[in-house]
C-alpha positions in Angstrom: -0.1 0.1 0.1 1.2 3.4 -0.9 2.1 5.5 2.0 3.2 9.2 1.6 1.1 11.0 4.0 0.3 10.9 7.7 -3.2 10.2 9.0 -3.9 13.9 9.5 -3.2 15.0 6.0 -4.9 11.8 4.4 -8.2 12.5 6.1 -8.1 16.2 5.5 -7.2 15.5 1.8 -10.1 13.1 1.5 -12.6 15.6 3.3 -11.4 18.2 0.7 -12.4 16.0 -2.2 -8.8 15.2 -3.3 -7.1 11.8 -3.7 -4.7 11.1 -0.8 -2.1 8.5 -1.0 -4.5 5.7 -0.2 -8.1 5.5 1.0 -8.3 6.5 4.6 -9.7 3.6 6.8 -11.3 4.6 10.2 -12.5 2.3 12.9 -14.8 3.4 15.8 -13.9 0.8 18.4 -16.5 0.4 21.3 -16.3 -1.3 24.6 -13.0 -2.8 26.3 -9.9 -3.8 24.4 -9.0 -7.0 26.2 -11.2 -9.3 24.1 -9.1 -8.2 21.0 -5.8 -9.0 22.8 -5.1 -12.5 21.5 -5.3 -11.6 17.8 -4.7 -7.9 17.5 -2.5 -6.9 20.4 -4.9 -4.4 21.9 -4.1 -4.0 25.5 -5.9 -0.9 26.7 -9.0 -0.8 28.8 -11.9 1.2 27.5 -11.1 2.0 23.8 -13.9 4.4 23.0 -15.1 7.5 24.7 -18.8 6.5 24.2 -19.3 3.5 26.3 -20.7 4.8 29.8 -20.3 1.0 31.3 -16.5 1.5 31.6 -14.6 4.1 33.5 -12.7 6.3 30.9 -10.1 9.0 30.8 -8.6 11.0 27.9 -5.4 9.1 28.2 -7.2 6.1 26.7 -7.5 8.3 23.5 -3.8 8.6 23.4 -3.2 4.9 24.0 -5.7 4.0 21.3 -3.9 6.3 18.7 -0.6 4.4 19.3 -2.3 1.1 18.7 -4.6 2.0 15.8 -1.7 3.8 13.9 0.5 0.7 14.4 -2.1 -1.2 12.4 -2.0 1.4 9.6 -5.5 2.7 10.2 -6.3 6.4 10.5 -7.8 8.0 13.7 -8.6 11.2 15.4 -8.3 12.7 18.7 -11.4 14.3 20.2 -11.7 17.5 22.3 -15.0 17.6 24.1 -17.0 20.6 25.5 -16.6 21.3 29.2 -18.6 18.8 31.2 -18.8 16.4 28.1 -21.0 16.3 25.1 -24.7 16.0 25.7 -24.9 12.2 26.3 -22.1 12.5 28.8 -22.9 15.8 30.2 -22.2 16.1 33.9 -24.7 18.6 35.2 -23.2 18.5 38.7 -20.3 20.4 37.3 -22.6 23.5 36.5 -22.6 26.5 38.7 -25.4 26.8 41.2 -27.1 23.5 40.5 -28.2 21.1 43.3 -29.8 17.7 42.9 -31.5 15.3 45.0 -31.8 11.6 44.3 -33.8 8.8 45.8 -34.6 5.0 44.9 -37.8 3.2 45.5 -39.7 0.3 44.6 -43.1 -0.5 43.0 -45.9 -1.6 45.5 -45.3 -5.2 44.5 -41.5 -4.9 44.7 -41.2 -6.1 41.2 -39.5 -2.7 39.8 -37.0 -0.5 41.4 -37.1 3.2 40.3 -34.7 6.0 40.5 -36.1 9.7 41.1 -33.7 12.6 40.4 -34.8 16.3 41.1 -33.0 19.3 39.8 -33.3 22.5 42.1 -33.2 25.6 40.1 -33.9 29.2 40.8 -37.1 28.9 38.8 -38.3 25.6 40.7 -37.8 21.9 40.6 -37.4 19.6 37.5 -37.9 15.9 37.9 -37.4 12.8 36.1 -37.9 9.0 37.0 -36.6 5.9 35.4 -37.1 2.2 35.9 -33.7 0.8 37.1 -33.3 -2.4 35.0 -30.5 -4.9 35.5 -28.3 -3.4 32.6 -28.9 0.3 33.7 -25.3 1.6 33.7 -25.5 4.8 35.6 -25.8 3.4 39.0 -28.1 5.4 41.1 -27.9 8.4 39.0 -29.9 9.7 35.9 -27.9 11.8 33.4 -29.7 14.8 31.9 -29.1 13.1 28.3 -28.9 9.4 27.8 -30.2 6.9 25.3 -30.7 4.5 28.3 -33.3 6.8 29.6 -35.5 6.8 26.5 -36.7 3.2 27.0 -36.8 3.2 30.9 -38.3 6.8 31.7 -41.3 6.7 33.9 -41.4 10.5 33.8 -39.3 12.5 31.3 -37.3 15.5 32.4 -39.3 18.2 30.2 -43.0 18.1 30.1 -44.3 21.7 30.0 -43.5 25.2 28.9 -42.7 25.9 32.7 -39.9 23.4 32.5 -38.0 25.2 29.6 -37.2 28.1 32.0 -35.8 25.7 34.4 -33.8 23.7 31.9 -31.7 26.8 30.9 -30.2 26.7 34.5 -29.1 22.9 33.9 -27.3 24.2 30.6 -25.4 26.8 32.4 -21.6 27.6 32.9 -19.3 25.0 34.3 -17.6 25.6 37.6 -14.1 27.1 37.5 -12.3 23.9 38.4 -14.2 21.9 35.6 -13.4 24.6 33.0 -9.7 24.6 34.0 -9.7 20.8 33.6 -11.2 21.1 30.1 -8.5 23.6 29.1 -5.8 21.3 30.4 -7.1 18.4 28.7 -7.5 20.4 25.4 -3.9 21.4 25.6 -2.7 17.9 26.0 -4.8 16.7 23.2 -3.8 19.2 20.8 -0.2 18.5 21.6 -0.8 14.9 21.1 -2.6 15.5 17.8 0.5 17.4 16.5 2.8 14.7 17.7 0.9 11.7 16.2 0.0 13.4 13.1 -3.8 13.0 13.4 -6.9 15.2 13.0 -8.0 17.0 16.0 -11.8 16.7 16.1 -14.5 18.3 18.3 -17.9 17.6 19.6 -20.3 16.0 19.5 -23.0 18.8 19.1 -26.7 17.5 19.0 -30.1 19.0 18.5 -32.6 16.2 17.5 -30.8 13.6 19.6 -31.0 15.9 22.6 -34.6 16.5 22.0 -35.4 12.9 22.2 -33.4 12.4 25.3 -35.2 15.1 27.0 -38.7 14.3 25.9 -38.8 10.7 24.6 -39.5 9.5 21.0 -43.3 9.4 21.2 -43.6 12.9 23.0 -41.1 14.4 20.5 -43.0 13.1 17.5 -46.3 14.2 18.7 -45.0 17.5 19.6 -43.7 18.3 16.3 -47.3 18.0 15.0 -49.3 19.2 18.1 -47.0 21.7 19.7 -44.4 22.9 17.1 -43.9 26.1 19.0 -43.0 24.3 22.1 -40.6 22.1 20.1 -38.8 25.2 18.4 -38.4 27.0 21.7 -36.8 23.9 23.1 -34.5 23.5 20.1 -33.5 27.2 20.5 -32.4 26.6 24.0 -30.4 23.5 22.9 -29.0 25.5 20.0 -27.9 28.4 22.1 -26.2 26.1 24.5 -24.5 24.1 21.9 -23.3 27.4 20.3 -21.6 28.6 23.3 -19.9 25.3 23.9 -19.0 24.9 20.3 -17.2 28.4 20.4 -15.2 26.9 23.4 -13.8 23.8 21.3 -13.3 25.9 18.2 -11.0 28.1 20.3 -8.9 25.1 21.1 -8.0 24.3 17.4 -10.5 21.6 16.5 -10.4 20.8 12.5 -13.6 18.7 12.3 -16.8 19.0 14.3 -19.0 15.9 14.6 -22.8 16.4 15.0 -24.9 13.6 16.3 -28.0 13.1 14.3 -29.3 9.6 14.8 -32.6 11.2 15.8 -32.7 13.5 12.9 -33.6 10.6 10.4 -36.9 10.4 8.7 -37.8 7.7 11.0 -38.6 10.3 13.5 -39.2 13.6 11.4 -41.3 14.0 8.2 -39.4 15.6 5.4 -41.5 18.7 5.8 -40.9 19.1 9.5 -37.1 18.5 9.1 -37.0 21.2 6.8 -39.3 23.6 8.8 -37.9 22.9 12.2 -34.5 21.3 12.3 -33.1 22.6 9.1 -32.9 26.4 9.9 -31.0 25.6 13.3 -28.8 23.2 11.6 -27.9 25.9 8.9 -26.9 28.1 11.7 -24.7 25.5 13.5 -23.0 24.6 10.1 -22.2 28.4 9.3 -20.8 29.0 12.7 -18.4 26.1 12.3 -17.4 26.6 8.9 -16.8 30.6 9.3 -14.1 29.4 11.9 -12.5 27.2 9.3 -13.8 23.9 10.7 -15.2 21.1 8.8 -18.7 20.0 9.7 -19.4 16.2 9.8 -23.1 15.0 10.1 -23.5 11.5 11.7 -26.5 9.9 10.3 -26.9 6.4 9.0 -30.2 6.4 7.1 -32.3 9.0 5.1 -29.8 9.7 2.5 -32.2 9.5 -0.4 -34.8 11.7 1.0 -32.8 14.4 2.5 -29.8 14.4 0.0 -30.8 17.8 -1.5 -31.4 19.2 2.2 -27.7 18.0 3.0 -26.4 19.8 0.0 -28.3 22.9 0.9 -27.0 22.8 4.4 -23.3 22.5 3.0 -22.2 19.6 5.2 -18.5 18.8 4.6 -18.9 15.1 5.4 -21.7 12.6 5.9 -20.6 10.1 8.4 -22.4 6.7 8.7 -23.0 5.6 5.1 -24.3 2.0 5.3 -25.2 0.1 2.4 -26.8 -2.7 4.2 -28.9 -1.7 7.3 -28.9 2.0 6.3 -29.9 0.9 2.6 -27.5 3.6 1.1 -27.2 3.3 -2.6 -23.4 3.8 -3.0 -23.6 4.6 -6.8 -26.3 7.1 -6.2 -24.4 8.9 -3.4 -21.1 9.1 -5.3 -23.0 10.8 -8.5 -25.0 13.0 -5.9 -22.3 14.2 -3.6 -19.0 13.9 -5.7 -16.8 16.8 -5.1 -19.4 18.4 -2.7 -19.7 16.2 0.4 -17.1 13.6 1.7 -18.6 10.2 2.3 -17.5 8.4 5.6 -18.6 4.7 5.6 -19.2 2.2 2.9 -19.6 -1.0 4.7 -21.8 -2.5 7.5 -20.1 -3.5 10.7 -22.7 -5.5 12.5 -23.7 -7.9 9.9 -21.3 -7.8 7.1 -18.0 -7.4 9.2 -19.6 -9.3 12.2 -21.1 -12.3 10.4 -20.2 -12.2 6.7 -18.0 -14.8 4.9 -14.5 -14.1 3.5 -16.1 -13.5 0.1 -19.0 -11.1 1.3 -16.4 -9.0 3.3 -14.0 -8.7 0.5 -16.8 -7.9 -2.0 -18.3 -5.1 0.5 -14.7 -3.6 0.6 -14.4 -3.7 -3.2 -17.9 -2.2 -3.8 -17.3 0.6 -1.4 -14.0 1.5 -2.7 -14.9 1.0 -6.4 -18.0 3.3 -6.0 -17.0 5.9 -3.5 -13.2 6.3 -3.6 -12.4 7.5 -7.3 -11.6 11.4 -7.2 -11.4 11.2 -3.4 -13.9 12.5 -1.0 -14.1 9.2 0.9 -13.1 7.6 4.2 -13.8 3.9 4.4 -15.5 3.0 7.8 -17.4 0.0 9.1 -20.8 1.6 10.3 -21.1 2.1 13.2 -18.7 0.5 15.8 -16.3 -2.5 16.1 -17.4 -4.4 19.2 -15.1 -7.2 20.7 -18.3 -9.3 21.1 -19.6 -8.8 17.7 -16.6 -8.6 15.3 -14.3 -11.3 15.3 -10.7 -10.3 14.6 -10.5 -12.7 11.7 -13.0 -10.9 9.9 -11.3 -7.5 10.6 -8.1 -8.8 9.1 -10.0 -9.9 6.0 -11.1 -6.4 5.5 -7.7 -5.1 6.3 -5.9 -7.3 3.7 -8.5 -6.5 0.9 -8.1 -2.6 1.7 -4.3 -2.9 1.6 -4.5 -4.8 -1.7 -6.8 -2.4 -3.6 -6.8 0.8 -1.6 -4.0 2.8 -3.0 -4.6 5.7 -5.5 -5.3 5.8 -8.4 -8.2 3.6 -7.8 -9.2 1.1 -10.4 -13.0 1.6 -10.7 -13.4 -1.0 -13.6 
């Protein structure tokens, strides 16, 4: 495989719609590294930030970079906003916020619940969840979490009165927390320079945060029955994200990743996406790009229906192109976005890379590179995650070998 660039230059070249030395290959590892030890040599605990089941420190990012680059893959280092991005947001680090938590059982003792109350100058906010055996947060309830959505007995935001209270939860971090953010950002920036990798930021979220606060059903009904309420809540979230985005932009990030799993047309009609979400996304994109930072939109479906909207919004990158579960038409996407939006994905992780035969995996890699790589603007990525329990290392090696065989530019698209 041709190697004339470092990882940083390779990914930035691809995002800028040029051909690097070879097709960048990015893996999002999730969980703990030990199950990969025997085959891959990974020896570092929690290998991805987004797994709340395991304790994590930013030092894991630096260790992961060393291992991933050793395999010849590309990677990034991530600076997160003070107190974490939305789904890891530590509200206890906000100035002047007090909380009260209690656990209790149902009358028949069959279910245990956690109740959390936030005390604000405008009054109290309350949320209650059913504590299942796989609840990962102990006796606590985060403000934002996918785990809340299916277990909530009472969601955090219910009325207009709650919106005034929410603003206090999305306040300024305490001095110590802000200083810790600055320290970590400096170290990550230096590490990115040292290892020659992209410094990314995020994640921001709008539609995702909406679901975490309201629940899926309440959010969907609300867009039809109470659109003004939904838009006011989104504006609160946007203003919060804007302030925090400016903080990580100041630290020198080069790409911003925006989480949009709940911005797919599974949850929004195209008309409501355009009337409610799109104007706020447009402001976020412009703020990002005016600072010289690339905007990457994480979405794994809806490419066909929202393709023109993505072009209107001017995304630099679409992250999560999945030809199997996401039903992304690779040939259509290349024609639609060539020279306009970088495509990050191309192969399914859970089924193709998890359970596919050698022939199926090799064909998936060939199809992705054949359709998406010519002319640049492509990062090969198994969508969404590499999991120790779901992705045998033998299958990963099949992908790596085929990528090394055919991934150098110029690409044979015949």
